[in-house]
TORKOL-4160 file (C-alpha; in steps of 0.2 Angstrom, whole numbers, padded with zeros to 4 digits, m for minus):
383
<pt num="1" X="m0324" Y="0076" Z="m0281"/>
<pt num="2" X="m0315" Y="0060" Z="m0277"/>
<pt num="3" X="m0307" Y="0056" Z="m0260"/>
<pt num="4" X="m0289" Y="0061" Z="m0258"/>
<pt num="5" X="m0277" Y="0046" Z="m0254"/>
<pt num="6" X="m0271" Y="0054" Z="m0238"/>
<pt num="7" X="m0285" Y="0053" Z="m0225"/>
<pt num="8" X="m0280" Y="0069" Z="m0216"/>
<pt num="9" X="m0280" Y="0079" Z="m0232"/>
<pt num="10" X="m0296" Y="0071" Z="m0237"/>
<pt num="11" X="m0305" Y="0076" Z="m0221"/>
<pt num="12" X="m0296" Y="0093" Z="m0221"/>
<pt num="13" X="m0301" Y="0098" Z="m0238"/>
<pt num="14" X="m0319" Y="0091" Z="m0235"/>
<pt num="15" X="m0320" Y="0103" Z="m0220"/>
<pt num="16" X="m0313" Y="0119" Z="m0229"/>
<pt num="17" X="m0322" Y="0116" Z="m0246"/>
<pt num="18" X="m0337" Y="0110" Z="m0237"/>
<pt num="19" X="m0338" Y="0126" Z="m0226"/>
<pt num="20" X="m0335" Y="0137" Z="m0242"/>
<pt num="21" X="m0348" Y="0129" Z="m0252"/>
<pt num="22" X="m0361" Y="0130" Z="m0238"/>
<pt num="23" X="m0357" Y="0148" Z="m0235"/>
<pt num="24" X="m0359" Y="0152" Z="m0253"/>
<pt num="25" X="m0376" Y="0143" Z="m0254"/>
<pt num="26" X="m0382" Y="0151" Z="m0239"/>
<pt num="27" X="m0377" Y="0169" Z="m0243"/>
<pt num="28" X="m0392" Y="0170" Z="m0255"/>
<pt num="29" X="m0405" Y="0167" Z="m0242"/>
<pt num="30" X="m0396" Y="0176" Z="m0227"/>
<pt num="31" X="m0409" Y="0186" Z="m0217"/>
<pt num="32" X="m0424" Y="0179" Z="m0224"/>
<pt num="33" X="m0438" Y="0167" Z="m0217"/>
<pt num="34" X="m0442" Y="0150" Z="m0225"/>
<pt num="35" X="m0458" Y="0157" Z="m0231"/>
<pt num="36" X="m0449" Y="0171" Z="m0240"/>
<pt num="37" X="m0437" Y="0160" Z="m0247"/>
<pt num="38" X="m0450" Y="0148" Z="m0255"/>
<pt num="39" X="m0459" Y="0163" Z="m0262"/>
<pt num="40" X="m0444" Y="0171" Z="m0270"/>
<pt num="41" X="m0437" Y="0155" Z="m0278"/>
<pt num="42" X="m0453" Y="0146" Z="m0281"/>
<pt num="43" X="m0449" Y="0132" Z="m0269"/>
<pt num="44" X="m0434" Y="0126" Z="m0258"/>
<pt num="45" X="m0417" Y="0131" Z="m0263"/>
<pt num="46" X="m0407" Y="0115" Z="m0269"/>
<pt num="47" X="m0391" Y="0123" Z="m0275"/>
<pt num="48" X="m0383" Y="0139" Z="m0281"/>
<pt num="49" X="m0396" Y="0153" Z="m0284"/>
<pt num="50" X="m0396" Y="0171" Z="m0289"/>
<pt num="51" X="m0397" Y="0185" Z="m0275"/>
<pt num="52" X="m0413" Y="0187" Z="m0266"/>
<pt num="53" X="m0413" Y="0204" Z="m0272"/>
<pt num="54" X="m0408" Y="0206" Z="m0291"/>
<pt num="55" X="m0404" Y="0225" Z="m0288"/>
<pt num="56" X="m0392" Y="0220" Z="m0275"/>
<pt num="57" X="m0381" Y="0236" Z="m0276"/>
<pt num="58" X="m0396" Y="0246" Z="m0270"/>
<pt num="59" X="m0406" Y="0234" Z="m0260"/>
<pt num="60" X="m0396" Y="0237" Z="m0244"/>
<pt num="61" X="m0385" Y="0253" Z="m0247"/>
<pt num="62" X="m0375" Y="0250" Z="m0230"/>
<pt num="63" X="m0371" Y="0232" Z="m0236"/>
<pt num="64" X="m0371" Y="0232" Z="m0255"/>
<pt num="65" X="m0364" Y="0214" Z="m0257"/>
<pt num="66" X="m0368" Y="0202" Z="m0271"/>
<pt num="67" X="m0373" Y="0187" Z="m0261"/>
<pt num="68" X="m0379" Y="0172" Z="m0271"/>
<pt num="69" X="m0373" Y="0166" Z="m0288"/>
<pt num="70" X="m0360" Y="0155" Z="m0279"/>
<pt num="71" X="m0351" Y="0169" Z="m0270"/>
<pt num="72" X="m0342" Y="0166" Z="m0254"/>
<pt num="73" X="m0345" Y="0178" Z="m0240"/>
<pt num="74" X="m0335" Y="0185" Z="m0225"/>
<pt num="75" X="m0336" Y="0168" Z="m0217"/>
<pt num="76" X="m0325" Y="0160" Z="m0230"/>
<pt num="77" X="m0313" Y="0175" Z="m0231"/>
<pt num="78" X="m0310" Y="0175" Z="m0213"/>
<pt num="79" X="m0307" Y="0156" Z="m0213"/>
<pt num="80" X="m0294" Y="0157" Z="m0227"/>
<pt num="81" X="m0286" Y="0171" Z="m0218"/>
<pt num="82" X="m0284" Y="0161" Z="m0202"/>
<pt num="83" X="m0277" Y="0146" Z="m0213"/>
<pt num="84" X="m0263" Y="0158" Z="m0219"/>
<pt num="85" X="m0260" Y="0164" Z="m0202"/>
<pt num="86" X="m0257" Y="0145" Z="m0197"/>
<pt num="87" X="m0245" Y="0143" Z="m0211"/>
<pt num="88" X="m0235" Y="0158" Z="m0206"/>
<pt num="89" X="m0234" Y="0153" Z="m0188"/>
<pt num="90" X="m0232" Y="0134" Z="m0191"/>
<pt num="91" X="m0239" Y="0131" Z="m0173"/>
<pt num="92" X="m0253" Y="0133" Z="m0161"/>
<pt num="93" X="m0261" Y="0150" Z="m0161"/>
<pt num="94" X="m0268" Y="0161" Z="m0146"/>
<pt num="95" X="m0274" Y="0178" Z="m0144"/>
<pt num="96" X="m0258" Y="0187" Z="m0148"/>
<pt num="97" X="m0258" Y="0179" Z="m0165"/>
<pt num="98" X="m0273" Y="0188" Z="m0169"/>
<pt num="99" X="m0263" Y="0204" Z="m0166"/>
<pt num="100" X="m0247" Y="0200" Z="m0174"/>
<pt num="101" X="m0254" Y="0190" Z="m0189"/>
<pt num="102" X="m0273" Y="0191" Z="m0192"/>
<pt num="103" X="m0274" Y="0210" Z="m0191"/>
<pt num="104" X="m0261" Y="0212" Z="m0206"/>
<pt num="105" X="m0270" Y="0199" Z="m0216"/>
<pt num="106" X="m0286" Y="0210" Z="m0214"/>
<pt num="107" X="m0279" Y="0227" Z="m0217"/>
<pt num="108" X="m0262" Y="0224" Z="m0227"/>
<pt num="109" X="m0266" Y="0215" Z="m0243"/>
<pt num="110" X="m0279" Y="0217" Z="m0256"/>
<pt num="111" X="m0288" Y="0201" Z="m0262"/>
<pt num="112" X="m0302" Y="0197" Z="m0274"/>
<pt num="113" X="m0319" Y="0199" Z="m0264"/>
<pt num="114" X="m0333" Y="0191" Z="m0273"/>
<pt num="115" X="m0347" Y="0200" Z="m0265"/>
<pt num="116" X="m0339" Y="0217" Z="m0270"/>
<pt num="117" X="m0334" Y="0210" Z="m0287"/>
<pt num="118" X="m0317" Y="0219" Z="m0285"/>
<pt num="119" X="m0300" Y="0218" Z="m0276"/>
<pt num="120" X="m0301" Y="0226" Z="m0259"/>
<pt num="121" X="m0294" Y="0224" Z="m0242"/>
<pt num="122" X="m0303" Y="0210" Z="m0232"/>
<pt num="123" X="m0306" Y="0224" Z="m0219"/>
<pt num="124" X="m0318" Y="0233" Z="m0232"/>
<pt num="125" X="m0329" Y="0218" Z="m0233"/>
<pt num="126" X="m0330" Y="0210" Z="m0215"/>
<pt num="127" X="m0344" Y="0214" Z="m0204"/>
<pt num="128" X="m0343" Y="0226" Z="m0189"/>
<pt num="129" X="m0340" Y="0213" Z="m0177"/>
<pt num="130" X="m0325" Y="0208" Z="m0186"/>
<pt num="131" X="m0318" Y="0225" Z="m0189"/>
<pt num="132" X="m0318" Y="0226" Z="m0171"/>
<pt num="133" X="m0302" Y="0215" Z="m0171"/>
<pt num="134" X="m0293" Y="0229" Z="m0181"/>
<pt num="135" X="m0300" Y="0243" Z="m0171"/>
<pt num="136" X="m0296" Y="0235" Z="m0154"/>
<pt num="137" X="m0279" Y="0227" Z="m0158"/>
<pt num="138" X="m0271" Y="0239" Z="m0171"/>
<pt num="139" X="m0279" Y="0256" Z="m0166"/>
<pt num="140" X="m0283" Y="0254" Z="m0147"/>
<pt num="141" X="m0268" Y="0243" Z="m0143"/>
<pt num="142" X="m0279" Y="0232" Z="m0132"/>
<pt num="143" X="m0272" Y="0217" Z="m0123"/>
<pt num="144" X="m0276" Y="0203" Z="m0135"/>
<pt num="145" X="m0282" Y="0192" Z="m0122"/>
<pt num="146" X="m0295" Y="0204" Z="m0117"/>
<pt num="147" X="m0299" Y="0213" Z="m0134"/>
<pt num="148" X="m0315" Y="0203" Z="m0137"/>
<pt num="149" X="m0324" Y="0211" Z="m0122"/>
<pt num="150" X="m0336" Y="0225" Z="m0127"/>
<pt num="151" X="m0339" Y="0218" Z="m0145"/>
<pt num="152" X="m0356" Y="0213" Z="m0150"/>
<pt num="153" X="m0359" Y="0194" Z="m0145"/>
<pt num="154" X="m0362" Y="0184" Z="m0161"/>
<pt num="155" X="m0356" Y="0170" Z="m0172"/>
<pt num="156" X="m0342" Y="0180" Z="m0179"/>
<pt num="157" X="m0327" Y="0169" Z="m0171"/>
<pt num="158" X="m0336" Y="0153" Z="m0173"/>
<pt num="159" X="m0339" Y="0155" Z="m0191"/>
<pt num="160" X="m0321" Y="0154" Z="m0196"/>
<pt num="161" X="m0313" Y="0144" Z="m0182"/>
<pt num="162" X="m0314" Y="0126" Z="m0191"/>
<pt num="163" X="m0295" Y="0127" Z="m0195"/>
<pt num="164" X="m0292" Y="0126" Z="m0176"/>
<pt num="165" X="m0301" Y="0109" Z="m0176"/>
<pt num="166" X="m0291" Y="0103" Z="m0191"/>
<pt num="167" X="m0275" Y="0108" Z="m0183"/>
<pt num="168" X="m0281" Y="0098" Z="m0167"/>
<pt num="169" X="m0288" Y="0084" Z="m0177"/>
<pt num="170" X="m0295" Y="0070" Z="m0166"/>
<pt num="171" X="m0292" Y="0080" Z="m0150"/>
<pt num="172" X="m0307" Y="0090" Z="m0147"/>
<pt num="173" X="m0302" Y="0096" Z="m0129"/>
<pt num="174" X="m0286" Y="0104" Z="m0136"/>
<pt num="175" X="m0296" Y="0112" Z="m0151"/>
<pt num="176" X="m0309" Y="0119" Z="m0138"/>
<pt num="177" X="m0294" Y="0127" Z="m0127"/>
<pt num="178" X="m0285" Y="0134" Z="m0142"/>
<pt num="179" X="m0301" Y="0142" Z="m0150"/>
<pt num="180" X="m0306" Y="0149" Z="m0133"/>
<pt num="181" X="m0289" Y="0157" Z="m0132"/>
<pt num="182" X="m0288" Y="0163" Z="m0150"/>
<pt num="183" X="m0306" Y="0170" Z="m0149"/>
<pt num="184" X="m0303" Y="0180" Z="m0134"/>
<pt num="185" X="m0295" Y="0193" Z="m0145"/>
<pt num="186" X="m0312" Y="0194" Z="m0155"/>
<pt num="187" X="m0327" Y="0189" Z="m0144"/>
<pt num="188" X="m0333" Y="0187" Z="m0126"/>
<pt num="189" X="m0346" Y="0177" Z="m0117"/>
<pt num="190" X="m0356" Y="0165" Z="m0128"/>
<pt num="191" X="m0349" Y="0170" Z="m0144"/>
<pt num="192" X="m0331" Y="0165" Z="m0138"/>
<pt num="193" X="m0339" Y="0149" Z="m0131"/>
<pt num="194" X="m0347" Y="0145" Z="m0147"/>
<pt num="195" X="m0330" Y="0146" Z="m0155"/>
<pt num="196" X="m0322" Y="0134" Z="m0143"/>
<pt num="197" X="m0337" Y="0121" Z="m0146"/>
<pt num="198" X="m0337" Y="0123" Z="m0165"/>
<pt num="199" X="m0318" Y="0120" Z="m0166"/>
<pt num="200" X="m0320" Y="0105" Z="m0154"/>
<pt num="201" X="m0334" Y="0099" Z="m0166"/>
<pt num="202" X="m0322" Y="0099" Z="m0181"/>
<pt num="203" X="m0309" Y="0090" Z="m0171"/>
<pt num="204" X="m0320" Y="0076" Z="m0167"/>
<pt num="205" X="m0327" Y="0076" Z="m0185"/>
<pt num="206" X="m0309" Y="0074" Z="m0191"/>
<pt num="207" X="m0307" Y="0057" Z="m0181"/>
<pt num="208" X="m0308" Y="0042" Z="m0192"/>
<pt num="209" X="m0323" Y="0034" Z="m0183"/>
<pt num="210" X="m0332" Y="0050" Z="m0179"/>
<pt num="211" X="m0351" Y="0051" Z="m0183"/>
<pt num="212" X="m0364" Y="0065" Z="m0182"/>
<pt num="213" X="m0369" Y="0058" Z="m0164"/>
<pt num="214" X="m0352" Y="0058" Z="m0158"/>
<pt num="215" X="m0349" Y="0076" Z="m0164"/>
<pt num="216" X="m0364" Y="0081" Z="m0154"/>
<pt num="217" X="m0359" Y="0071" Z="m0139"/>
<pt num="218" X="m0342" Y="0080" Z="m0139"/>
<pt num="219" X="m0350" Y="0097" Z="m0140"/>
<pt num="220" X="m0362" Y="0093" Z="m0125"/>
<pt num="221" X="m0347" Y="0087" Z="m0115"/>
<pt num="222" X="m0337" Y="0103" Z="m0118"/>
<pt num="223" X="m0350" Y="0117" Z="m0120"/>
<pt num="224" X="m0354" Y="0128" Z="m0105"/>
<pt num="225" X="m0369" Y="0137" Z="m0099"/>
<pt num="226" X="m0382" Y="0143" Z="m0111"/>
<pt num="227" X="m0372" Y="0136" Z="m0126"/>
<pt num="228" X="m0374" Y="0118" Z="m0119"/>
<pt num="229" X="m0392" Y="0121" Z="m0115"/>
<pt num="230" X="m0396" Y="0127" Z="m0132"/>
<pt num="231" X="m0386" Y="0113" Z="m0141"/>
<pt num="232" X="m0395" Y="0100" Z="m0130"/>
<pt num="233" X="m0413" Y="0108" Z="m0133"/>
<pt num="234" X="m0411" Y="0109" Z="m0151"/>
<pt num="235" X="m0403" Y="0092" Z="m0154"/>
<pt num="236" X="m0417" Y="0084" Z="m0144"/>
<pt num="237" X="m0429" Y="0092" Z="m0155"/>
<pt num="238" X="m0420" Y="0086" Z="m0170"/>
<pt num="239" X="m0419" Y="0069" Z="m0164"/>
<pt num="240" X="m0437" Y="0066" Z="m0168"/>
<pt num="241" X="m0436" Y="0073" Z="m0186"/>
<pt num="242" X="m0433" Y="0063" Z="m0202"/>
<pt num="243" X="m0429" Y="0077" Z="m0213"/>
<pt num="244" X="m0426" Y="0096" Z="m0213"/>
<pt num="245" X="m0441" Y="0099" Z="m0223"/>
<pt num="246" X="m0455" Y="0103" Z="m0210"/>
<pt num="247" X="m0442" Y="0105" Z="m0196"/>
<pt num="248" X="m0439" Y="0124" Z="m0195"/>
<pt num="249" X="m0453" Y="0129" Z="m0183"/>
<pt num="250" X="m0449" Y="0116" Z="m0170"/>
<pt num="251" X="m0430" Y="0119" Z="m0171"/>
<pt num="252" X="m0433" Y="0138" Z="m0170"/>
<pt num="253" X="m0445" Y="0135" Z="m0155"/>
<pt num="254" X="m0431" Y="0125" Z="m0147"/>
<pt num="255" X="m0417" Y="0138" Z="m0149"/>
<pt num="256" X="m0428" Y="0154" Z="m0146"/>
<pt num="257" X="m0426" Y="0154" Z="m0126"/>
<pt num="258" X="m0407" Y="0155" Z="m0129"/>
<pt num="259" X="m0406" Y="0166" Z="m0144"/>
<pt num="260" X="m0405" Y="0185" Z="m0142"/>
<pt num="261" X="m0409" Y="0189" Z="m0160"/>
<pt num="262" X="m0427" Y="0191" Z="m0162"/>
<pt num="263" X="m0439" Y="0182" Z="m0173"/>
<pt num="264" X="m0440" Y="0198" Z="m0184"/>
<pt num="265" X="m0421" Y="0195" Z="m0189"/>
<pt num="266" X="m0417" Y="0213" Z="m0194"/>
<pt num="267" X="m0427" Y="0221" Z="m0180"/>
<pt num="268" X="m0417" Y="0219" Z="m0164"/>
<pt num="269" X="m0422" Y="0224" Z="m0146"/>
<pt num="270" X="m0409" Y="0232" Z="m0133"/>
<pt num="271" X="m0405" Y="0215" Z="m0126"/>
<pt num="272" X="m0398" Y="0208" Z="m0142"/>
<pt num="273" X="m0380" Y="0202" Z="m0144"/>
<pt num="274" X="m0376" Y="0207" Z="m0126"/>
<pt num="275" X="m0365" Y="0195" Z="m0115"/>
<pt num="276" X="m0375" Y="0182" Z="m0105"/>
<pt num="277" X="m0371" Y="0165" Z="m0097"/>
<pt num="278" X="m0389" Y="0160" Z="m0101"/>
<pt num="279" X="m0389" Y="0163" Z="m0119"/>
<pt num="280" X="m0382" Y="0156" Z="m0135"/>
<pt num="281" X="m0379" Y="0160" Z="m0153"/>
<pt num="282" X="m0392" Y="0152" Z="m0165"/>
<pt num="283" X="m0380" Y="0146" Z="m0178"/>
<pt num="284" X="m0370" Y="0132" Z="m0170"/>
<pt num="285" X="m0385" Y="0123" Z="m0162"/>
<pt num="286" X="m0394" Y="0124" Z="m0179"/>
<pt num="287" X="m0379" Y="0117" Z="m0188"/>
<pt num="288" X="m0378" Y="0103" Z="m0176"/>
<pt num="289" X="m0397" Y="0099" Z="m0177"/>
<pt num="290" X="m0397" Y="0098" Z="m0196"/>
<pt num="291" X="m0381" Y="0087" Z="m0196"/>
<pt num="292" X="m0391" Y="0075" Z="m0185"/>
<pt num="293" X="m0406" Y="0076" Z="m0195"/>
<pt num="294" X="m0396" Y="0072" Z="m0211"/>
<pt num="295" X="m0386" Y="0059" Z="m0201"/>
<pt num="296" X="m0370" Y="0068" Z="m0206"/>
<pt num="297" X="m0374" Y="0069" Z="m0225"/>
<pt num="298" X="m0366" Y="0084" Z="m0232"/>
<pt num="299" X="m0379" Y="0089" Z="m0245"/>
<pt num="300" X="m0394" Y="0088" Z="m0233"/>
<pt num="301" X="m0385" Y="0096" Z="m0218"/>
<pt num="302" X="m0381" Y="0111" Z="m0229"/>
<pt num="303" X="m0398" Y="0113" Z="m0238"/>
<pt num="304" X="m0406" Y="0112" Z="m0221"/>
<pt num="305" X="m0396" Y="0128" Z="m0216"/>
<pt num="306" X="m0399" Y="0136" Z="m0232"/>
<pt num="307" X="m0418" Y="0135" Z="m0232"/>
<pt num="308" X="m0419" Y="0139" Z="m0213"/>
<pt num="309" X="m0414" Y="0157" Z="m0218"/>
<pt num="310" X="m0409" Y="0169" Z="m0204"/>
<pt num="311" X="m0391" Y="0168" Z="m0203"/>
<pt num="312" X="m0391" Y="0155" Z="m0217"/>
<pt num="313" X="m0373" Y="0157" Z="m0223"/>
<pt num="314" X="m0365" Y="0154" Z="m0206"/>
<pt num="315" X="m0377" Y="0140" Z="m0202"/>
<pt num="316" X="m0374" Y="0131" Z="m0218"/>
<pt num="317" X="m0355" Y="0135" Z="m0217"/>
<pt num="318" X="m0353" Y="0128" Z="m0199"/>
<pt num="319" X="m0363" Y="0112" Z="m0204"/>
<pt num="320" X="m0354" Y="0111" Z="m0220"/>
<pt num="321" X="m0337" Y="0111" Z="m0212"/>
<pt num="322" X="m0342" Y="0097" Z="m0199"/>
<pt num="323" X="m0351" Y="0086" Z="m0212"/>
<pt num="324" X="m0336" Y="0089" Z="m0224"/>
<pt num="325" X="m0324" Y="0084" Z="m0211"/>
<pt num="326" X="m0335" Y="0068" Z="m0207"/>
<pt num="327" X="m0337" Y="0062" Z="m0225"/>
<pt num="328" X="m0321" Y="0070" Z="m0233"/>
<pt num="329" X="m0319" Y="0079" Z="m0250"/>
<pt num="330" X="m0330" Y="0067" Z="m0260"/>
<pt num="331" X="m0345" Y="0071" Z="m0248"/>
<pt num="332" X="m0346" Y="0088" Z="m0255"/>
<pt num="333" X="m0355" Y="0088" Z="m0271"/>
<pt num="334" X="m0342" Y="0091" Z="m0285"/>
<pt num="335" X="m0353" Y="0102" Z="m0296"/>
<pt num="336" X="m0355" Y="0114" Z="m0281"/>
<pt num="337" X="m0337" Y="0115" Z="m0277"/>
<pt num="338" X="m0333" Y="0119" Z="m0295"/>
<pt num="339" X="m0346" Y="0132" Z="m0297"/>
<pt num="340" X="m0342" Y="0141" Z="m0281"/>
<pt num="341" X="m0323" Y="0141" Z="m0285"/>
<pt num="342" X="m0327" Y="0148" Z="m0302"/>
<pt num="343" X="m0340" Y="0161" Z="m0297"/>
<pt num="344" X="m0329" Y="0166" Z="m0282"/>
<pt num="345" X="m0312" Y="0166" Z="m0292"/>
<pt num="346" X="m0306" Y="0157" Z="m0276"/>
<pt num="347" X="m0298" Y="0140" Z="m0274"/>
<pt num="348" X="m0308" Y="0132" Z="m0260"/>
<pt num="349" X="m0299" Y="0115" Z="m0260"/>
<pt num="350" X="m0280" Y="0121" Z="m0258"/>
<pt num="351" X="m0283" Y="0129" Z="m0242"/>
<pt num="352" X="m0288" Y="0113" Z="m0235"/>
<pt num="353" X="m0272" Y="0104" Z="m0241"/>
<pt num="354" X="m0262" Y="0119" Z="m0233"/>
<pt num="355" X="m0270" Y="0117" Z="m0216"/>
<pt num="356" X="m0268" Y="0098" Z="m0217"/>
<pt num="357" X="m0250" Y="0100" Z="m0219"/>
<pt num="358" X="m0249" Y="0113" Z="m0204"/>
<pt num="359" X="m0258" Y="0100" Z="m0194"/>
<pt num="360" X="m0246" Y="0086" Z="m0198"/>
<pt num="361" X="m0231" Y="0097" Z="m0193"/>
<pt num="362" X="m0240" Y="0104" Z="m0177"/>
<pt num="363" X="m0244" Y="0086" Z="m0172"/>
<pt num="364" X="m0225" Y="0081" Z="m0174"/>
<pt num="365" X="m0220" Y="0095" Z="m0163"/>
<pt num="366" X="m0233" Y="0091" Z="m0150"/>
<pt num="367" X="m0227" Y="0074" Z="m0149"/>
<pt num="368" X="m0209" Y="0079" Z="m0147"/>
<pt num="369" X="m0214" Y="0091" Z="m0133"/>
<pt num="370" X="m0224" Y="0077" Z="m0124"/>
<pt num="371" X="m0210" Y="0065" Z="m0125"/>
<pt num="372" X="m0198" Y="0078" Z="m0118"/>
<pt num="373" X="m0210" Y="0082" Z="m0104"/>
<pt num="374" X="m0213" Y="0063" Z="m0100"/>
<pt num="375" X="m0194" Y="0060" Z="m0099"/>
<pt num="376" X="m0192" Y="0076" Z="m0088"/>
<pt num="377" X="m0206" Y="0071" Z="m0076"/>
<pt num="378" X="m0200" Y="0053" Z="m0076"/>
<pt num="379" X="m0183" Y="0059" Z="m0070"/>
<pt num="380" X="m0191" Y="0070" Z="m0057"/>
<pt num="381" X="m0202" Y="0056" Z="m0051"/>
<pt num="382" X="m0186" Y="0045" Z="m0048"/>
<pt num="383" X="m0179" Y="0057" Z="m0036"/>
């Protein structure tokens, strides 16, 4: 892929395509340990691979999804849905936009779902934590600002919030605030906090002079409670590592005190995914750690997440979004982008162009509003 001439579009498409590619690569290894991944694929995963279970239709009857083979997962389905909401609204989003616009996106229009190999409502694919959005907002008529309370606390909001960072490009404080408001309709506690920090990470990565170090520094400045502690601990462990190969044990040890999901990933205790001020999701700190280890390089950031396993699609998608925003579209390997787009029957670049256009229009409106406020305040101050 070659860089786009417009820097905003280049970074936005790098972010959105980078997230989709990371999601597709990580889908094949989701839920497994690094050792199981090596055994299944005869070594580390270095690109698009087949499903972990060839008999994917029957391997997990409750979730018969065709992961692998370059198929995007619900992370990207939700990201693209949020971009379409931004296009409809043409402005900043809050919790009420989830009720008024995202819910119809999820339950009102059939789309091609690669993991189902069929057209279906996105609602039929998304995870239970995301189905909660429809349950609470459409059927229970909950106040959107409070609807996330009671949901399981996970990475669900953080995994698709990158567009908020693009709309607030180079303004991580605004991205954090908007994402926390938006995610209130979906998540609470450290799941909501992670959404705010993830959006801020993308907003910083969109800045022209941003680096992997500046992204992590921004996250540490804004993050609260266990989320901040987890990012600090994991990134400190990452600082002494030269490559993701051989890093998994140290990174898992660093995040373990903050993660409520057990080492045996599919066998959870009673305290898993419960609200807490001392805990954190695992995915965002790990994505930032692999970004640091790779010094912002897209390929290595994503492959670290893919080979780590556990929630690999979300780790690789978050890392891919941030690294793609740092490096632009050309940083995302073209062969991966083309293969994922073809396998998923989904354009993974066009949504980035669309959200860049929204960002430009929103910024113009923000500037006009600030100028009006400056004039009004100046008039007030003179009296």
